[in-house]
C-alpha angles and dihedrals in degrees: 000000000000092000091052094049112107113152109337146348129208138174088223127091115253091255091050090048094052092045091053092048092047091060094055114113098159135032120208109204129204110214117209107063094007110060097008141002113228104309096342120097113216110245093237098051100088093047091049093052091046090052091052092051093046090054097046095252115140125216140198135187118236122183135178087204108100097175092104131048120240089258089052091051092047089051090050092050090049090053088053091050099258119124116206138154135224093267090059095056129074124170132182090247090061091044091051092050090050091049095051093047093049102037102027106031094161093059112105105151123062139178105216128194097199146101123289088253091056092044089054090055091053092048090048088053090058103262126135114224123210125215129239091254096045119130096209122085114239120223095237141017119222119189121191142160101294121188088180095055118149129189095247089050092054094044092052090051091051091050092050091048088053090054093062101241116148109287124201129182118201096214143354099228114135095201137007117234115249140173090217128092095258143082114247105211107219136199097279090059091049092052089048089054091050091046091051090051098042109016091238128122124197116277089230137003108214106194133070127347086041102101091217087081087074097042093082091056092049091049096046095048102031093242135158117228094250089056091066127077117200112207120192146133099244130075096197095054114017101032093035091054091050091051092046090051097042092246128131111272118213118187115200122199095213094097139025105338123080126212090246091056092048094049093049097045119111112246101024115232112264088242128013109189133179088237142326090281089067091049088051089056089053091051091052093046090051091052093050094057 
C-alpha cells in the first residue's frame, strides 16, 4: 500500500469523492502539523489559503493547543505571513471557557494547569484562579497542555482530582507536534499521569474529537455539517471530530500520523492526503466537473 501511495487514498469511489468535495464551503484547519510544524510554515500553506479565497471557500483555524491566546496565535500567523482575524481562530481554551459559562454558570473559581497566556484568557473571562499552595478549594479543575508545568502544580491538580471536584481537560492530545529534537508532552499525557496517581479521569475533554469544536463555525457561517471539511494530522482528534460532527474528515500526513497508521485504522479516514495542497487539488477538480 505504501509503495502505491502517491497523493491521496480514500475508501470512496472517485465520483463519491468529488461529490463530497463539491459540497465543501468552508475548511477548518488544524495548525501544528497541518499548516506549519513548530515555527516553520509549510511551503504550500499560503497557496492553499489563496486558492480557497479565490474559489469562495471560507476557512478557520482550530487548534487543540491552548498554550497561546487567540491574540498570540494571530501574531504567530502574522509572523509567518498569514493574516487572520479573531473570528477565524478557535482554541480549546476558548471552547473550555464557553463550556464552563454555559454548562456551569455558578463556577467562578478555578485551578488551572496551563500557561500564563491561557491563565490570562480565563481571568479576562471573569474567573478567579487559585494557586498551587492555596488553602481554599476551587470549584473546578482545568488541565491543559502546559509548557510551564512544575511538579507542585501537577501534584496540586492530582490532589484536587482526588477530592472529586468537577474536572475538565482541554484536549486529549498525547504529544504536540514539533520541528525540534524533543517530545512535547501534551494534555492527554498529563491527564493519564493524574489518572494513574488518583484513578480519576476528566469528567469531559473539550477539544477535538468533541464535535462541539465545529459547532461555532457552523453557527457563524450558516453551514451544514457536510459543507465543512476538517483537515488535520491526527486520526484520533481531527478526523474523529469530523466523523462525530458529520463533516468531511481529511487526514494529512505532514504531521504526526504515518501512512501505515492511516491505512490500518478502522475506519479509514474519508481522505488521507500527503498534505493540504493535495486536498486543494481535489477541491479544484470537484469544482471543474
